[in-house]
C-alpha positions, 0 to 999 in steps of 0.5 A, spaced: 236 875 525 230 878 523 226 880 517 229 885 512 227 892 512 221 894 507 222 900 504 216 905 503 216 910 497 218 917 498 213 919 493 205 917 491 203 916 484 198 920 481 191 918 481 190 918 473 197 916 470 195 918 463 192 925 464 194 928 458 194 935 461 198 933 467 203 929 463 205 935 459 206 940 465 210 934 468 214 933 461 215 941 461 218 941 468 222 935 467 226 938 461 227 945 465 229 942 471 233 937 468 230 931 472 232 924 470 225 921 470 218 923 473 219 919 479 224 925 481 218 930 480 213 926 484 218 926 490 219 933 490 211 934 489 211 929 495 215 934 499 210 940 497 204 936 499 207 934 506 208 942 507 201 944 505 198 938 509 201 941 515 199 948 514 192 946 512 192 942 519 194 948 523 189 952 520 184 948 522 186 948 530 185 953 535 189 959 536 193 957 542 194 950 538 196 953 532 201 958 535 205 952 539 206 948 532 206 954 527 214 955 528 216 948 527 213 948 520 215 956 518 222 955 520 223 948 516 221 952 510 224 958 511 231 954 513 230 951 506 229 957 503 222 956 500 218 961 503 221 968 506 222 970 513 216 974 514 211 969 510 204 967 513 201 960 514 197 962 508 203 963 503 204 955 504 198 954 501 200 958 495 207 954 494 208 950 487 212 944 486 217 949 482 219 953 489 221 946 491 225 944 485 229 951 485 232 948 492 235 942 489 242 942 488 242 941 481 238 947 480 242 951 485 249 949 481 246 952 475 243 958 478 250 960 481 254 959 475 258 953 476 255 949 470 252 952 464 246 947 463 242 942 468 245 936 464 252 938 466 250 940 473 247 933 474 254 930 471 258 934 475 254 932 482 254 925 480 261 925 478 263 928 485 266 935 482 261 939 487 261 940 494 257 944 500 262 947 505 268 942 503 263 936 504 262 932 497 255 931 495 253 926 489 245 927 489 242 932 485 236 931 489 239 934 495 235 940 498 240 946 499 238 950 505 239 957 505 245 957 509 249 952 505 247 955 499 253 960 499 258 954 500 257 951 494 263 950 490 267 945 486 271 940 490 277 940 485 279 945 480 275 943 473 275 947 466 268 947 463 271 951 457 271 946 450 277 946 446 278 951 441 276 949 434 282 952 431 287 947 436 283 941 434 284 942 426 291 943 427 292 937 431 288 933 426 293 936 421 299 934 425 297 927 426 295 927 418 303 929 417 305 924 422 302 918 419 304 920 412 311 920 414 311 914 417 308 910 411 313 907 407 313 909 399 308 905 395 311 900 390 308 901 383 303 896 381 307 891 376 303 890 369 300 883 368 
C-alpha cells in the first residue's frame, strides 16, 4: 500500500515570530481583509514571494534566456489581475501582499457589492451562496482570475437586508397578546 502522503506547508513562518512592527502590520491586514488567522496571510505572502523570487531570477539571466521565460511569469500574474498587461519585470518587485489579497474571492465579493462586510462575504462563501460561472466555490482564499471576476454571482437568491425593526416590535406585541389570551385568569389568593 505504501506510506501515507506527507503534505508540506503552503507558507513559511516569519523568522522572528514576535516582531512587534510586523505583528501590528499583519493584524491590520487581517482585520481589513477579514482573514481568519495569520496563516492565511502567510499563504498569500508566499504567493508573492514566489513571484518576486522568479522575477529576481529572470533579472539575473541574459537577454536571450530572459525573453524565453519572462512570458510565463508575466502571463500568470496578468491573468490573476495582479499586474496590468503593460507591466515590466521590475514592476513585480514593487508588488505588496495587498495586491495579492485583493484577488481573493472573499475580497472580490465585497468589492463587487454582493456582501456588505468581509465577515459576511466569508460566511456567504463558506455556506455555498457564491459561485463563479455557475460553479460553487466554498474557499474564501480562492484567487480569482480577471476573466472569472465578471462571473461572480449568487448561487441561489438571498436577502441580505435585515428585518425592519418596526416589524419586529409588532411581532413581539402580537406574541404578548396571544400569550395573555391563552393564560387562564388567576385565582385570588385565599386569606390565611
